[in-house]
N, C-alpha and C positions, 0 to 999 in steps of 0.2 A: 327686805328680807335677803340675807346673804345667800349667794349661789353656792353650789357644791364646790366649784373651782376655788372660790375665795376662801371657803372653810378649809379646803385641803391645804391651800398655801399658808393659811394662818396657823394651822396645826403643824405643818412642816417647819415653819419658822420657830414655833414654840419648842419643838423637839430639838431643833438645831441649837437654840439658846440653852437648852438643858444638857447639851453635850451628847445628845443621842444622835450621832451622825448617820448611822445606818438607817434608823427609823425615819429620819428626815429625808434621806435619799430615796427611800421607798415611797414616801408620800409625794415627793416631787416627780418621781418616775410614774406614779399613778396619774398625776395631772397631765404629763406629756403624752402618756399612752392614750388618754381620753381626748386630748387636743394636740395632735402632732405638729400643728403649725404655730404653737405657742413658743416662739423662738426665744423669748426672754427667759421663760421657765426652763427651756432646754439648755440655755447657756448657763443658768444657775446650777442645773443638774450636772453639767460638765465640770464646772468648777468644784462641786462637792466630790465628784469622782476623783479629781486631782488631789483634793485634800485627803481622800481616803486611800490614795496610792493606787488607784485603779486607772492607769494611764490609757489602756486600750479603750475602756468604756468612755473615758473622758474624750479621747480623740474621736470616737465614733459620733458622739453628740456634737462636737465642734465641726466635724466634717459635714454633717447634715446642714448645719447652719451656714457654713461658708459656701457650700455648693449652691444653696438656695440664693444667697446674696450675689454670687458670681453670675448665676443664670439671669437674675433680675437686673444685672448691670451695675450693682453697687460694689464696684471694684475696691475702693479703699476699705470699706467695712469687711468685705470678704477677705482681703489680704490680711487684715488685722486678725481675723479668726484663724486663718491658715498659719500665721506666725505663732499663735498660741499653741497650735498643734505641734509645730516644730520644736517648741520649747520642751515638750514632754516626749516627742519622738523625732529627734534630729535627722534621722535617715529615711524618713517617710518620702519616697520618690513621687507618689501621686501629688502630695502636697507641694513638693518642690516644683513639679511640672506646672501645677496650677499657678503657683506664685510667679514662675517664669513667664507664663502667658499673660498674667495680669500686669506684670511689670512692663512687658513689651507693649501692651495696649495703652499703658499709661505713659509710654515713651521713656520709661526708666530702663534704657538698654543695658546700662552697666549691671543693674541688679539682675536683669533677665539672663545676661551672659553668665553671671556667677552661678545662678541656679542650674542652668543647662550644663555648664562645664562640670559642676559638682556631680551631676547625675552621670555624665559621660565617664568621668574618672572612676566613679564607684562601679559602674557596669564593666569597664575595662578591667578593674581589679579582680572582679569575680569571674572573668573570662567570657563575659557576654559581649563579644565583638559586634554582633549585629545591633545590639541595643546601644552600644557606644557610638557606632557609626550613625545611627538614627539621630542621636543628639548632635553630632557634628554637622549633619545635614541641616538640622534645625538652626544651629548657630550660624551656618552659612547664609540662611535666608533671613536672619534676624536684622542685621545692620548693613544697609547698602554701602556705607562708607568703610566697612571692615573688609577690605579686599582680600586679606589673608584668609579670613574665615570663609569667604565666599568661594575662593579657589579650593580651599580644603574640602568644602562641602561638595564641589563638583568632582573632585578627585575620588572622594568616598563613593559617590554615585557610580563613577566609572568602574571602580574596583568591585563594586557590588554587581556589575553587569548591566546596569541601567544607563547605557551610553547615550541614548537619545535625551534622557533627562539631564545628564551631565552636559551634553552639547547645548541644551537650552539654557542651562545655568551660565555657560561660557558666553553664549550669545547675549544674554541679559547684561552680563558683566561688560562685554564689548560696548554695548549701547551706552551704559552709564559712564564708562571711562571716556568714550568719545565725546559725550556731552560735556564732560568736565575738562576736556582738552588734554587728557593724558593719553596721547595717541600711541606712544610706544607700547604701553601696557594694554591698551585697547586692541592693538594688532596682535599682540601675543595671545590674548584671550580668543580672538577670532580664529587664529591658527589652530588653537585647541578645539574649537567648535567644529571647524572644517575637518580636522583630523578624525574626530569622532563621528562626524556625519558628512561623508564625502559627497552626498547628494545635495548638499547645500550650495547650489549654483550661485546664488547671490553672494554668499560668503566668499566663495572662491573668486568671484569677479572682483569683490572689494579688495581682497588680498592682492590679486594680480594688479589691480589698478594702483594700489599704494606702492607696490614694488616698482612698477613702471615709472611712476612719478619720481621715484628716487633713483631711477636709472639702473636698478638691480634686476636684470633679466633672469639671472640664476634663481633669485627668490620667486620671481613670477612664474617661471617655467612649470613647477609642479601643479600649479593651479589653473593653468591656461589650457583650453581646448577650443575647438571651433564652436561648440555649443555655448561654452561659457563666454566667449568673446562676443557672440551675438552680432549686433550692428554697431558696437562701440568702436569708433575709429582708432582710438588709442590702443585698445586691446588687440584689435586686428593687426595693427602695425607691429605691436610687440610680438604677437604670435608669428607673424611673417618673419621677423628678424630672428626669432628663436629657431624656426625651421631652417632658415637659410644658413645660420651659423652652425647648425647641427648637420648640414649637408643633406637635409631631407628635401631634395630638389623637386620630386614629383608632387609632394604635398604642398610645397611652397608655390609651385606653378599653378596648381588648382586653386589655391587660396588667392593668388594674384588675380586670376581671371574673375573669380567671384567678387573680389573687392572692387575692381574697376568696372564690372558690370553693374554693380549696385550704387557705386559712389565714385564718379569720375573725378571729384575734387581731391581724391587721394593720390592722383598722379604725381603732383609735385613732392609729396611726402615720400612716395616710393622712389623718386629720383634722388632725394636727399639720402635715403637709406642706401641706395646704390653707391653714392660717393663715400658714405661712411664705411661700407664693406669693401670698397675697392682694394685697399692695400692688403687686407688680411684674407679676404674671401673673394677673389676676382671672378670666379665662376658664378657665385651667388649674386655678385653685383651685376654681372652681365644679364642674368635672368631678369632682374628688375628693369634694366634698361631695355631689354628686348621687348617687353610688353609695350612700352611707349613707342618703340621703333615700329612694331607691327601695327599699332594704331595709326601712325603716320602713313605707313605703306598702304593701309586699307583705303586711305583718302588719296592715294597716288602722290603723296607729298614726299618725293624722293629727297629733296633738299633738306627738309627738316629731319627726316630719318637719318640722313648721312651726317647732319650736324650733331645729332645726339651721339652717334657712334664715334665721330671725330673727337668730341669732348671726352667720351669714355676712353678712347685710345690715348688721349693726353694724360688723363688722370690715372689710368690703369694700363700702362704700356705693356705690349707683348702678349695680350690675351688673344689667342689665335682665333677662337670662335667668333669674337666680335669683329676682328679684322676680315675674316672670310665673308661675314655677312655684309660688311661695309663695301667690300669689293663688288659683291653681287648688286648692291643698291646703286653703286656708282655706274656700273655697266647698264643696268636697267634704266637709270635716270639720266644717263648721258653726262655724268659729272666727271669730266675727263681729268682735270687737274687733281681732284680729290682721289681719283682711282690710282693715279701714278704714285702719289704720295703714300697711299695705303699699301700698294704693292711693295714698296720699299720697306714699310713697317712690317708687313707680313713676312717678307724674306728675312728680316732681322729676327723676328719672333721664331721662325723655323730654325734659324741658326742657333738661337739661344736654347731651343728645345732639343737640339741634336738631330733634327729631321733634315739631313743633308739633301736627300733627293728632292723634296718639295722646295727647299731653298734654292737649289740649282735651277729648277724650272723657272722660277720667278726671276732670279738674278740674271739668267741668260736672256730672258725676255726684256728685262730692263736695259741690259747692255746693248742688245740688238736695237732697241728703240732710241736710246740715248748713250751711244758709246763714248761720248765726250765727258760723261759724268764718272769721275774716278771712284765715287762711293759705290756705284753699281759694279764696277770692275772688282772692287775689294770684296763685295758680297759674293760675286761669282767665284773669286779665288778661294774664299773661306769655305764655300760649299764644296768646291772640288777637293780641297784638303780634307774636309770631313768625310768625303766619299772615298778617300784613299787614292785619288788620281795621282800617278807617279810624278808628273812634272806639270803642275797647274799653270805656271807662268808660261811654259812653252805652248800649252793648249790655248791660253788666252791670246798670246802673241799670234798664234796661227789663225785664230778666229778674226782678230782685229786687222791682220794684214791681208785677209782675203783668202787664205789657203783653206780655211774650213768655214764656209759661210753658215751663219745661223739666221733664224727667222724671227722677226718681231711681229707680234700679233697686236693690232690696234683696232679694238671694237668701235672706235669713234670715227674712223675715216669714212666720209660719206661715199656712197656707192657711185655717185656721179663722177668721182675722181678717176674711175677706172673704166671708162667707156671705150677707150681706144682698143680696137681689135688686136688680138695677138697675131704676130707675124708668123706665117707658115715657114717652115724650113725650105731652103732652095730645092726646087724640084729635081735639080741634077745631082743632088747629094743623097746618098743612101741614108735611110732613116736611122740605121744603126750608128752612123757617124755624127748624129745630131748632138750627142752628149759624150763627153769624155768618160773613160772608164772610172767607175767609183763615184761619179757625180749623180746625185739624185735626179730622177727625171723631172721633178716638179720645180727644179731651180734652173732658171735659164742661164745659158753660158754668156759671160760678158762679151760684148762685141767691141772691137777696136774702134776708138773714136775716129771720126772723120777728120783727116789732117786739114789744118787751116791752110788756105791758099797762100803761097809765098809771094812776096812782092817782087816785081820785075827788077832785075839788076843788070848792070852793064859790065862788061869786062870779059875776059877769056872764059869765065865759067858760066856765062849767061847762056851759051848754046853748046850743045854737044854734037860732035860730028856724026856720031852714031847713036842718036837718041833711041831709047827703048820705048816700047809701048807703055803708056801710063796704066797703072793698075786701076781697075774700076773701083769706084768708092764703095765702101761697105753699105749694106742696107741700113736704114735708120733703126735705132734701138726701140724695142717694144717696151711699153710701160709694165710695171709689175702686175702680175695677174692677181685678181681677187678670187679667193676660194673660200666658200663657206662663211662669208661675212667677215673674213680677216684679210689683212694686207700682208703679203709676203714680200719682204725687201731683202734682196741679196746684197750683203755688205761688200762682197768681193766686187760685184759689178759697180756698186755706188762709189766705192773708194777708187776703183780704176777710172771711173768717169771723172771724179773730182781731181785726180792727179794728172789728167790730160792724156795719159797713156800714149806716149810718143811712139813713133814707129819702131823704136828699138824694143825687141822682145824683152819682157821682164825675166829676171832670173827664176829658176825653177823653185827655189826656196827663199823667197825674200824675207829679210829680217824685219822685225817690228819697227815701224817708223820712229825716228828719234824724237820728233816733235809732232805728237798726234793732235794737239789742240787745234792747229789750223785746219788739218784734214777733217776733224770732227765738226768744226764750225761750218766748213763748206758742206759737209755731209748733212748737217742739220738743215741748212738752207735748201739743199736738194730735196730732202724728204718733205719739207714744207711745200715745195712746189708740186710734188707728186700727190699731196694730200688734198687735192680738190680746191686749190686756191681760187680758180675761176668761179666755181660754184659759190664759195664762201663770199667772194666779192659781190656776186649777184645778190646773195641773201642780205649782206650788209646794206647794199643800196635799197633793197626792198624794205628792210626794216626802217630805214630813214624815211622812205616814202610813206610807210604806214604811220610813222610818228607825225609827219607833216599833216596827215589826214586825220589825226586824232584817234587812230585805230590801235589802241594800246595793246590789247591782247594779241593781235596779229603781229604787231611790232616785236613783242616779246618772243614769239615763236621764231620769227626770221632771225632776230639777233642772237638767239640761243644757238641756232644752227651755224651762224657765222662765227660765233665765239669758239666753235670747236677747232677752227683752223688757227694755228699759232700766230700767223701773220696778222690776223684781224682780231685776236683775242682782246688786246688792250682797248681798242675803240668800241667793239661790241660789248665787252664786259662793262666798260664805263657807262655806256648808254643804258645797259640793263640795270646796273646798280642805281642809277639816278631815276630810272622809271619806277623801280620798286620803292625807292624812297618817297616818290610822289604818292604812291599807293599806301604809304605808311607801313610797309612790310619791311621792317628793319633787318630781320634775319636774312631775307633774300638779298636785300641791298648790300649788306656786309659781305655776304658770300660772293656776290659778283664783283664787287670792288676789290676784294682780296684776290680773286682770280685774275682780274685785270692787272693788279699790281705785280703779279708774277710774270707778266708778259712784257716784252720790250716796248717802251713808250716811243712815240714818234718824235718827242722832244723833251727837253728838261722841264720846261714849264708845265707841260701836260702831266708828267710824272709827279711833279710836286703838288699840283692841284688835286690829283687823284688821292695822293697820300693824305693831304689835308682833309679832304671830304671824308675819307675813310676814318681818320682819327676822330673827327667831329661826330660822326654817326655812332662810333663805338662809345664815345663819351656820353652821348645823349641816351644810349640804351643801357647805361650802367656798367659797361665793360671797361672799367677804369684802367685795369692793368694792361689790357691789350691796346687801349687808346694811348696810354703813356708810352708804350713801346713804339707805336707808329710815329708819334710826334717826336720822340727821341731820334728815330731814324731820319725823319725829315729835317730835324735841326742839324744833325751831323752832316747832311748833304747841302742844305740851303741856308744854314745860319739863322739870322733873324728874319724868318719868313713869316709874314703877317703877324698873328698874335701867338705863334707857336711857343715862345718862351713863357708867356703868361699861362698858357694852357698846361705846359709841363709843370710849372710851379704849383698850379692848383691841383693837378692830378697827383703829384708827388705827395702833397699834404694829405689828400684823401687816402692814398695807399699807406701813409704812415699813421693813419688813424686820427689825424687832427687837422 
């Protein structure tokens, strides 16, 4: 027996064949109303509405069918129904949206883009900017390979005020581009993400790290801070360099302390940074070096601290702060030769900086200690000219000739060299006459030298009929007095002694000696004798005794004391250098051998042997340039000495890079 649905469908079909379209539509509509999920009948009804020219009613029927199919996951069948709707209603946006979504799910990205772009264009045409932007955002999320669409979507989000969502889009874009190896575009996307979201510390760190890897500190600077750098050594070094180049010394100093406190291995990198900054930012470079110097001083390692500053002075000449500190270290550590050299550099730096008063103090001290060095006299003259002294050469001549004595301060002279008691003034002379007018009371008057006994002669002049009473010999000369840890040497007295001071009184205003070199050489010898030669000899012998007994540390102490005296510096310094070499302490070995090389050698062979050892140690420690210089010096003096020629050839190749 036929059901009511079947009878209605059969009746509708008869009416349709009879050309009664409206009655057929009514009959099909009654079936659909009674059974809403009869999708086949609803599809027939939709087609009849199309034939009847009722597009809206047809679209409504088709939409119900297509939405059901899409919900159930039958995407191809749903897409087919939606397309039927577009044939009768081409501008139906909901249908286009659904078709775009179905196309995206099916991987038909080209079709999906076409649907979404059409909607965006139509909305923009009617002034619906928000609706158009929505579609652009959807287009940006549609195809990961469409970078342009993704960037456009992020920009639209930013313009709409949703900066965090835009930043997220840029972050996703950065990750995808990085994975694909498109690093330049990836970094551009990351910059946009960080711009929109400054709190993105990881993004800022990545940007800074990339810029640092390319050596572009200017690009890294906006993204770097102490928090962003964290514990990353590369970022910390970059932040330090940025602060130093910007002159932010307080911040850089604090950062340096933190870096070295948490990671001592950064020390060499900080040193490299100092050498890099030396030429353009000397003060910043010194700040880097100063931390390593302070670390050495904390361990009482004066020699290493001085070596660092000496290297700095070589690379960055004339930096006053570093030279001042080096002088302090040399005094505290007893590094005599290094201190004198540094004083000369400091005087030159003061002259270069126009600080004439400071330069004069040091230059005068240098001349007083080593008046035979013409370079010191030149520094003295330049400082006087800078200070506007009317006749500098006259003043220098007066000082050197003894008319205006000046004082040399030597912090290294051992106290035992000045144990001789000062002579009291003769009791029969009034105290007021002890010093001439205008002579400072702390400078002792030069005493006439004791005349040498004359040999007996025969002849009419051997005896005098009326001999006079011989004058009593003058009292012996007192040694220079030691005051406050310094040695005061009166050049007037010393020069007078060296010249013999015959019984003929000197002229009131003697001229500058025509040939000062001989006088200065004698003066140098005299000063050495006054500088504790006896004690230094004892210390040298004691050091050798300790060596014979195998007491290395004690030997080092005694030999160090002996080396302070110029007369024993070669022997003591040589022993110290070889002692440190046995201890595998190359830095100290080089330091002492160099100091010994500056002193007079007892013989040619000893001097050559010392230079050879020094060059060999420098070569083994990687100091090829210095080693080459030493061997070249040795070759110029000794010719084919040992294997010097072969060493020079090898070192020259290393220096040339091959």
